[in-house]
C-alpha positions as CSV (number, residue, x, y, z in Angstrom):
1,M,72.5,78.4,231.8
2,P,70.0,81.2,231.1
3,A,70.8,84.4,232.9
4,S,67.3,84.4,234.4
5,M,68.1,81.2,236.4
6,A,69.6,81.1,239.9
7,L,73.1,79.6,240.4
8,D,73.7,76.4,242.3
9,S,74.9,76.5,245.9
10,A,77.8,74.3,246.9
11,E,75.2,72.0,248.6
12,L,73.2,71.5,245.4
13,A,76.3,71.1,243.3
14,Q,77.6,68.4,245.6
15,I,74.2,66.6,245.5
16,A,74.1,66.6,241.7
17,A,77.7,65.3,241.6
18,E,77.0,62.5,244.1
19,A,73.8,61.5,242.2
20,Q,75.8,61.2,239.0
21,D,78.4,59.1,240.8
22,I,75.7,56.8,242.3
23,A,74.2,56.4,238.8
24,K,77.5,55.7,237.2
25,N,78.5,53.0,239.8
26,A,75.1,51.3,239.2
27,G,75.5,51.5,235.4
28,Q,72.3,53.6,235.0
29,L,71.3,56.9,233.6
30,P,71.0,59.6,236.3
31,G,67.4,59.8,237.6
32,T,65.5,61.7,240.3
33,H,65.8,58.7,242.6
34,H,69.6,59.2,242.5
35,L,69.1,62.8,243.4
36,L,67.0,61.7,246.4
37,L,69.6,59.3,247.6
38,A,72.4,61.8,247.1
39,T,70.4,64.3,249.3
40,F,71.2,62.0,252.3
41,T,74.9,62.1,251.6
42,V,75.2,65.9,251.9
43,P,74.5,67.5,255.3
44,G,71.9,70.3,254.9
45,P,68.4,71.3,255.7
46,A,66.8,69.0,253.1
47,D,68.6,66.0,254.7
48,V,67.5,67.0,258.2
49,L,63.9,67.6,257.1
50,L,63.6,64.2,255.4
51,R,65.1,62.4,258.4
52,E,62.6,64.2,260.7
53,R,59.8,62.8,258.6
54,G,61.2,59.3,259.0
55,C,62.7,59.1,255.5
56,D,66.3,58.0,255.1
57,E,68.5,56.2,252.6
58,D,67.7,52.8,254.1
59,R,64.0,53.2,253.6
60,V,64.5,54.5,250.1
61,L,66.8,51.5,249.2
62,A,64.3,49.1,250.8
63,E,61.4,50.5,248.7
64,L,63.6,50.2,245.5
65,A,64.5,46.6,246.4
66,A,60.8,45.7,247.1
67,A,59.7,47.2,243.8
68,G,62.3,45.0,241.9
69,K,62.7,47.8,239.3
70,F,62.9,51.5,239.2
71,P,59.7,53.5,238.6
72,E,59.5,54.7,235.1
73,E,59.9,58.5,234.6
74,P,60.6,60.8,231.6
75,A,64.1,60.7,230.3
76,D,64.9,64.3,231.1
77,S,63.6,64.2,234.7
78,F,67.1,64.6,236.2
79,G,67.9,67.8,234.4
80,D,64.3,69.0,234.8
81,A,64.5,68.7,238.6
82,L,67.7,70.8,238.7
83,E,66.2,73.4,236.4
84,R,63.0,73.6,238.5
85,A,65.1,74.0,241.7
86,R,66.9,77.0,240.1
87,Q,63.7,78.6,239.0
88,L,62.1,78.1,242.4
89,A,65.1,79.8,244.0
90,L,64.7,82.7,241.6
91,D,61.0,82.9,242.5
92,C,61.8,82.9,246.2
93,G,64.3,85.7,245.8
94,N,67.3,83.5,246.6
95,A,70.6,84.0,244.7
96,R,71.5,80.3,244.9
97,A,69.5,77.1,244.6
98,G,70.0,74.6,247.5
99,G,68.8,71.3,248.7
100,L,65.4,72.5,249.9
101,H,64.7,74.0,246.4
102,L,65.6,70.6,244.9
103,L,63.4,68.7,247.4
104,I,60.4,70.9,246.6
105,A,61.1,70.4,242.9
106,L,61.2,66.6,243.3
107,T,57.8,66.7,245.1
108,R,56.3,68.7,242.2
109,L,57.5,66.3,239.5
110,S,54.5,63.9,240.0
111,R,55.7,61.5,237.3
112,S,59.2,61.2,238.7
113,S,60.6,58.2,240.5
114,A,61.6,60.4,243.5
115,A,58.0,61.6,243.9
116,H,56.9,58.0,243.9
117,L,59.4,57.1,246.6
118,L,58.6,60.1,248.7
119,E,54.9,59.1,248.6
120,K,56.0,55.7,250.1
121,T,58.5,57.0,252.7
122,A,57.6,60.6,253.6
123,A,53.8,60.8,253.1
124,P,52.0,63.1,252.9
125,V,54.1,64.8,250.3
126,A,51.9,68.0,250.3
127,S,52.7,68.5,254.0
128,L,56.4,67.9,253.3
129,R,56.4,70.5,250.5
130,T,54.6,73.0,252.8
131,T,57.2,72.6,255.5
132,A,60.0,73.0,253.1
133,L,58.4,76.2,251.7
134,G,58.0,77.5,255.2
135,Y,61.8,77.0,255.8
136,L,62.6,78.8,252.6
137,T,60.4,81.8,253.3
138,G,61.3,82.1,256.9
139,A,57.7,81.4,258.1
140,I,59.0,78.3,259.9
141,P,62.4,78.4,261.7
142,R,64.8,75.8,260.5
143,R,66.0,73.0,262.7
144,R,69.7,72.6,263.6
145,E,71.5,71.0,260.7
146,A,73.6,67.9,261.1
147,T,77.2,68.6,261.8
148,T,78.7,65.2,261.1
149,P,78.8,64.0,257.6
150,V,76.4,61.2,256.7
151,P,77.9,58.1,255.1
152,R,77.7,58.0,251.4
153,A,74.9,55.8,250.1
154,A,75.9,52.4,248.8
155,T,75.6,51.3,245.3
156,I,72.0,50.5,244.4
157,A,71.3,46.8,244.2
158,H,69.4,46.2,241.0
159,P,68.9,43.4,238.6
160,A,71.4,43.3,235.8
161,S,70.7,46.0,233.3
162,P,72.7,47.0,230.2
163,Q,75.4,49.7,230.6
164,R,74.3,53.0,229.1
165,S,76.4,56.1,228.6
166,A,74.8,59.1,230.2
167,A,75.2,62.6,228.9
168,P,76.9,64.8,231.5
169,V,74.6,67.2,233.3
170,R,76.0,70.7,233.5
171,V,76.0,72.1,237.1
172,A,76.8,75.8,237.4
173,T,78.5,76.8,240.7
174,L,80.9,79.3,242.2
175,P,83.5,78.8,245.0
176,P,81.7,78.3,248.3
177,T,83.5,81.2,249.9
178,E,81.7,83.6,247.6
179,E,78.2,82.3,248.5
180,P,76.1,85.0,250.0
181,E,73.7,84.4,252.9
182,R,70.3,83.0,251.9
183,R,67.8,85.8,251.8
184,S,64.3,85.3,253.2
185,E,61.2,87.4,253.0
186,P,60.8,89.8,255.9
187,G,58.5,88.4,258.5
188,P,56.9,90.0,261.5
189,A,59.3,91.0,264.2
190,P,59.2,88.7,267.2
191,E,57.3,90.2,270.1
192,P,58.5,90.0,273.7
193,D,56.8,87.2,275.7
194,G,55.1,89.7,278.0
195,A,53.4,91.5,275.1
196,R,51.9,88.4,273.5
197,T,48.4,87.5,274.6
198,P,46.7,84.0,274.3
199,S,44.6,85.3,271.4
200,M,47.5,86.4,269.3
201,L,48.9,84.1,266.6
202,D,52.5,83.2,266.6
203,P,53.6,83.4,262.9
204,R,56.3,80.9,263.6
205,E,53.9,78.3,264.9
206,F,50.9,79.1,262.6
207,P,52.4,80.6,259.4
208,W,49.5,79.9,257.1
209,L,46.8,81.4,259.5
210,A,49.0,84.4,260.3
211,A,49.3,85.1,256.6
212,H,45.7,84.5,255.4
213,A,43.4,85.0,258.4
214,R,42.1,88.1,260.3
215,N,42.2,87.7,264.0
216,L,38.8,89.0,265.2
217,T,39.5,88.1,268.8
218,A,42.6,90.3,268.9
219,L,40.7,93.1,267.2
220,A,38.0,92.8,269.9
221,E,40.6,93.0,272.7
222,E,42.0,96.2,271.1
223,G,38.5,97.7,271.0
224,K,38.3,97.8,267.2
225,L,35.0,95.9,266.9
226,D,31.4,97.1,267.7
227,P,29.0,95.1,269.9
228,A,26.1,93.2,268.3
229,L,23.1,94.8,269.9
230,G,19.7,93.0,269.8
231,R,21.2,89.8,268.5
232,E,21.3,87.7,271.7
233,R,19.2,84.9,270.3
234,E,21.5,84.4,267.3
235,T,24.6,84.6,269.4
236,E,23.3,81.9,271.8
237,E,22.5,79.7,268.9
238,L,26.0,80.0,267.6
239,L,27.5,79.1,270.9
240,D,25.2,76.1,271.3
241,I,26.2,74.7,267.8
242,L,29.9,75.4,268.3
243,G,29.8,73.4,271.6
244,K,28.8,70.2,269.7
245,R,31.4,67.4,269.4
246,R,30.6,66.9,265.7
247,A,28.8,69.0,263.0
248,N,29.8,72.0,265.0
249,N,29.5,74.3,262.0
250,P,26.8,77.0,262.1
251,V,26.0,79.1,259.0
252,L,24.3,82.4,259.3
253,V,21.6,82.7,256.6
254,G,20.0,86.1,255.9
255,E,19.5,88.8,253.3
256,A,22.4,91.1,252.6
257,G,22.8,93.9,255.2
258,V,20.8,92.3,258.1
259,G,24.0,92.1,260.2
260,K,25.5,88.6,259.8
261,T,29.1,89.8,260.0
262,A,28.2,92.1,262.9
263,I,26.9,89.0,264.8
264,V,30.2,87.2,264.4
265,E,32.1,90.4,265.5
266,G,29.9,90.6,268.5
267,L,30.7,86.9,269.3
268,A,34.4,87.8,269.1
269,L,33.8,90.5,271.7
270,R,32.0,88.0,273.9
271,M,34.9,85.5,273.6
272,S,37.6,88.1,274.2
273,G,39.7,87.1,277.2
274,N,38.8,83.5,276.7
275,E,41.0,80.7,275.3
276,R,39.1,80.4,272.0
277,V,40.3,82.5,269.1
278,L,38.0,83.6,266.3
279,L,39.7,83.9,262.9
280,Q,38.1,85.3,259.7
281,L,39.3,83.5,256.5
282,D,39.1,85.4,253.2
283,V,38.5,82.9,250.5
284,S,39.3,85.3,247.6
285,G,42.6,86.1,249.3
286,L,43.3,82.4,249.8
287,V,42.8,81.7,246.1
288,A,44.9,84.7,244.9
289,G,48.3,83.8,243.5
290,T,47.6,80.1,243.2
291,Q,47.7,79.8,239.4
292,L,50.1,76.8,239.6
293,R,48.4,73.4,240.1
294,G,48.5,72.3,243.7
295,S,49.4,75.7,245.1
296,F,45.9,76.2,246.5
297,S,45.8,72.7,248.0
298,E,49.1,73.4,249.8
299,R,47.6,76.5,251.4
300,L,44.4,74.7,252.4
301,I,46.3,71.6,253.8
302,G,48.5,74.0,255.8
303,I,45.6,75.8,257.3
304,K,43.8,72.5,258.1
305,D,46.9,71.2,259.8
306,E,47.3,74.3,261.9
307,I,43.6,74.3,262.9
308,R,43.9,70.6,263.9
309,R,47.0,71.2,265.9
310,A,45.2,74.0,267.8
311,E,42.9,71.2,269.2
312,G,39.7,73.2,269.1
313,R,41.2,76.6,270.2
314,F,40.6,78.2,266.8
315,I,37.2,78.9,265.2
316,V,37.2,79.9,261.6
317,F,34.7,82.4,260.2
318,I,34.1,82.4,256.4
319,D,32.0,85.2,255.0
320,E,30.3,84.5,251.7
321,L,30.5,80.8,252.4
322,H,29.2,79.9,249.0
323,M,32.5,81.1,247.5
324,L,34.0,77.8,248.8
325,I,32.2,76.0,246.0
326,G,34.6,75.9,243.0
327,A,37.4,77.8,244.8
328,G,40.8,76.4,243.9
329,A,39.4,73.8,241.4
330,A,42.0,73.1,238.7
331,G,41.0,71.8,235.3
332,E,38.3,69.2,235.2
333,G,39.0,68.0,238.8
334,P,36.3,68.2,241.4
335,Q,38.7,69.0,244.3
336,D,37.6,72.5,245.2
337,A,37.9,74.0,248.7
338,A,34.4,72.7,249.8
339,N,35.3,69.1,248.9
340,E,38.7,69.2,250.6
341,L,37.1,70.5,253.8
342,K,34.2,68.1,253.9
343,A,36.0,65.4,255.9
344,A,37.4,67.8,258.5
345,L,34.0,69.6,258.9
346,A,32.3,66.2,259.5
347,R,34.8,65.1,262.1
348,G,34.7,68.4,264.0
349,E,38.3,69.1,263.3
350,F,37.6,72.4,261.5
351,P,35.2,74.5,263.6
352,C,33.7,76.9,261.2
353,I,31.1,79.7,261.1
354,G,29.7,80.6,257.7
355,A,27.6,83.4,256.4
356,T,25.6,83.6,253.2
357,T,22.3,84.8,251.8
358,H,19.1,82.7,251.3
359,D,19.5,82.5,247.5
360,E,23.2,81.4,247.7
361,F,22.4,78.9,250.4
362,R,19.7,77.2,248.4
363,K,21.8,77.3,245.2
364,H,25.2,76.1,246.5
365,I,24.9,74.6,249.9
366,Q,21.5,72.8,249.7
367,G,22.5,71.7,246.2
368,D,25.2,69.5,247.7
369,P,23.5,67.2,250.3
370,A,26.9,66.1,251.7
371,L,27.9,69.7,252.3
372,E,24.4,70.7,253.7
373,R,24.7,68.0,256.4
374,R,27.9,69.5,257.7
375,F,26.3,73.0,258.4
376,V,23.5,74.0,260.8
377,P,21.6,77.0,259.5
378,V,20.9,79.9,261.8
379,L,18.3,82.3,260.4
380,V,19.1,86.0,260.7
381,R,16.0,88.2,260.2
382,E,15.6,91.9,259.9
383,P,15.4,93.6,263.4
384,S,12.0,94.8,264.6
385,P,11.4,98.5,264.9
386,A,12.0,98.3,268.6
387,D,15.2,96.4,268.1
388,A,16.3,98.8,265.4
389,A,15.8,101.7,267.7
390,R,17.8,99.9,270.4
391,I,20.6,99.2,267.9
392,L,20.8,102.8,266.8
393,R,20.9,104.0,270.4
394,G,23.7,101.6,271.2
395,A,25.7,102.5,268.1
396,A,25.4,106.3,268.6
397,P,28.3,106.6,271.0
398,Q,30.8,105.0,268.6
399,Y,29.7,107.3,265.7
400,E,29.8,110.4,268.0
401,E,33.4,109.5,269.0
402,H,34.5,108.8,265.4
403,H,33.0,112.0,263.9
404,Q,33.7,114.0,267.1
405,V,30.2,115.4,267.2
406,C,27.3,115.0,269.6
407,F,23.8,115.5,268.3
408,L,20.7,116.0,270.4
409,P,22.0,117.5,273.6
410,G,19.6,117.9,276.5
411,R,17.1,120.4,275.3
412,S,17.4,120.3,271.5
413,E,14.4,119.3,269.4
414,V,14.0,118.2,265.8
415,S,11.0,119.8,264.1
416,R,8.9,118.6,261.2
417,E,10.6,121.2,259.1
418,D,14.0,119.8,259.8
419,V,12.9,116.3,258.9
420,A,11.2,117.5,255.7
421,R,14.3,119.4,254.7
422,A,16.5,116.4,255.1
423,V,14.1,114.0,253.3
424,A,13.6,116.6,250.5
425,R,17.3,116.9,250.0
426,M,17.8,113.1,249.9
427,A,14.7,112.2,247.7
428,G,14.7,115.3,245.5
429,L,11.1,116.2,246.4
430,P,9.7,119.7,247.1
431,E,9.9,120.6,250.8
432,D,6.4,122.2,250.8
433,R,4.9,119.0,249.4
434,L,6.4,117.0,252.3
435,L,5.2,119.6,254.9
436,Q,1.6,119.5,253.5
437,P,-0.6,117.4,255.9
438,D,-1.9,114.1,254.4
439,G,-5.5,115.0,255.2
440,E,-5.3,118.3,253.3
441,R,-3.4,116.6,250.5
442,F,-5.9,113.8,249.9
443,L,-9.1,115.8,250.6
444,S,-8.3,118.2,247.9
445,L,-7.2,115.5,245.4
446,E,-10.3,115.9,243.2
447,R,-9.8,119.6,242.8
448,R,-6.2,119.3,241.8
449,L,-6.9,116.5,239.3
450,A,-9.8,118.4,237.8
451,A,-7.5,121.3,237.1
452,R,-5.7,119.1,234.6
453,I,-8.4,116.6,233.5
454,V,-11.6,118.3,232.1
455,G,-14.9,116.6,231.6
456,H,-14.3,113.5,233.7
457,E,-15.6,114.6,237.2
458,H,-17.3,111.3,237.9
459,N,-14.1,109.3,237.1
460,I,-11.9,111.6,239.0
461,S,-14.1,111.3,242.1
462,A,-14.0,107.5,241.9
463,I,-10.2,107.6,241.6
464,A,-9.8,109.9,244.6
465,R,-12.1,107.8,246.8
466,A,-10.1,104.6,246.0
467,V,-6.8,106.4,246.8
468,R,-8.1,107.7,250.2
469,R,-9.6,104.4,251.1
470,N,-6.4,102.4,250.5
471,Y,-4.2,105.1,252.0
472,A,-6.1,104.7,255.3
473,G,-4.2,101.4,255.8
474,F,-7.0,98.8,255.4
475,S,-4.8,96.8,253.0
476,A,-1.3,97.7,254.0
477,Q,0.3,94.8,252.0
478,R,-1.3,95.8,248.7
479,P,-0.5,98.6,246.3
480,L,-2.0,102.0,247.0
481,A,-4.4,101.5,244.1
482,S,-4.8,99.6,240.8
483,F,-6.8,101.2,238.0
484,F,-7.9,100.0,234.6
485,F,-8.7,103.0,232.3
486,C,-10.9,102.1,229.4
487,G,-12.0,104.3,226.5
488,P,-11.3,105.4,222.9
489,S,-8.2,107.1,221.9
490,G,-7.7,110.7,222.9
491,V,-10.2,110.9,225.8
492,G,-7.4,111.4,228.4
493,K,-6.5,108.0,229.8
494,T,-2.7,108.6,229.7
495,E,-3.0,112.2,230.9
496,T,-5.0,111.0,233.9
497,A,-2.3,108.5,234.8
498,R,0.4,111.3,234.5
499,A,-1.6,113.7,236.7
500,L,-2.1,111.0,239.3
501,A,1.6,110.2,239.3
502,D,2.4,113.9,239.7
503,E,0.1,114.3,242.7
504,L,1.1,111.1,244.5
505,F,4.7,110.5,243.6
506,D,6.0,113.8,242.1
507,G,5.9,112.5,238.6
508,A,7.6,109.1,239.1
509,L,5.9,107.2,236.2
510,V,7.1,104.2,234.3
511,R,5.3,104.1,230.9
512,I,5.1,100.8,229.0
513,D,3.5,101.0,225.5
514,L,2.5,97.5,224.5
515,S,2.0,98.6,220.9
516,E,5.8,98.8,220.7
517,Y,6.0,95.1,221.5
518,A,3.6,94.0,218.8
519,E,6.3,93.5,216.1
520,P,7.7,90.0,215.7
521,H,11.3,91.0,216.3
């Protein structure tokens, strides 16, 4: 056995030996179905888990008898299952491979006869695999194992088949007395019952959500979220949609930075102290570490099961909702996160709030009519000037507390010079230019332009009049001015444009010379 593989525990060694005995008595080569039957003869967590799922040796033997022949599988499946169990134990940080590692390995060998039998007797297999992984990592507490030995499985009844000699499968083991305790990943320390609030997630009951979701309701109760000021209409729309029996999935649609996430955090503040819990699911974090085929589906199935078991108590918030499209897709298959969630979203079993931009909503959500029907858009517009001022006034106390400063006490005033100094520092403009009154600046525009452009007084006067007229605000949605300078080369067209840019925008000029685009290349 390679040094990089984990050793077999006494449990796994006994299962392998029993499987070989069952195959020998039946006159067959050892297969994964023999390993599955042998699991019931060795008391352990794998045997307990299968029996809790309603799978026992009688059901397995009945399925084999009903089929009339064994499901075909690759010739090396028996040894491959044991090797995968050892590798899984190594990946989980366990020194020895046990029955749970073997059970997970059997579920991952999709072409094996054991996987076919588990689909018939312990479906869904993905949920079985998720529970077994939870036992291994300590995320789910194990049940009490059986203390009485289970009778050994009888010889498999099968139509007459030729006797074949099987090559012995090497099983590496050590004396049971030297077996160390199974190590598990450190989990969160259990909290006393008095310290746990209804909004807190129990990692033993909801391991997937505790690992991949951010509890916004708990953060709101701890005072770590800011209120959503001026967004009462959007918040009421969210509550109305979430109250539906079906299609209770709102999606906040708005440009980046308008406050979509802030609205959801404000909703969490409003729901704090209630029975409903708002959880933020990070799609990128959910996909991370799922290179193996089926790993992402395991996580998603686990999260869906936990949301369904909560019976409407949990609401999931997915920021950047469009990232669900294509997330977790393997190879050429169409099963990404969005497709796997469609059924649960339609039945109302997965209450979800999404957030995305207009462009991403049109491109990804509206491009899939089935997905679009499952979400109700809630438009989030930019706040009006009055609402923006209200938001700033409401947010000021939090920033004062964070920075430990207090601006604008009772009798302080901010002068024009203070504002000009701050804007000049941010925009890189001369302070005296900003302090100059607009009337003085535009009334003397002809004189300043004439100092640089000589001999074009009539043209300069027409340019200045157009700038003053448009600056007065009669066409607020149009550019300040659009000019078309005509004339032969060298009369000052480009210099006039430069002088105008210097006077109005402190030299901010973008020059495009179309003669440079005349070449074919």
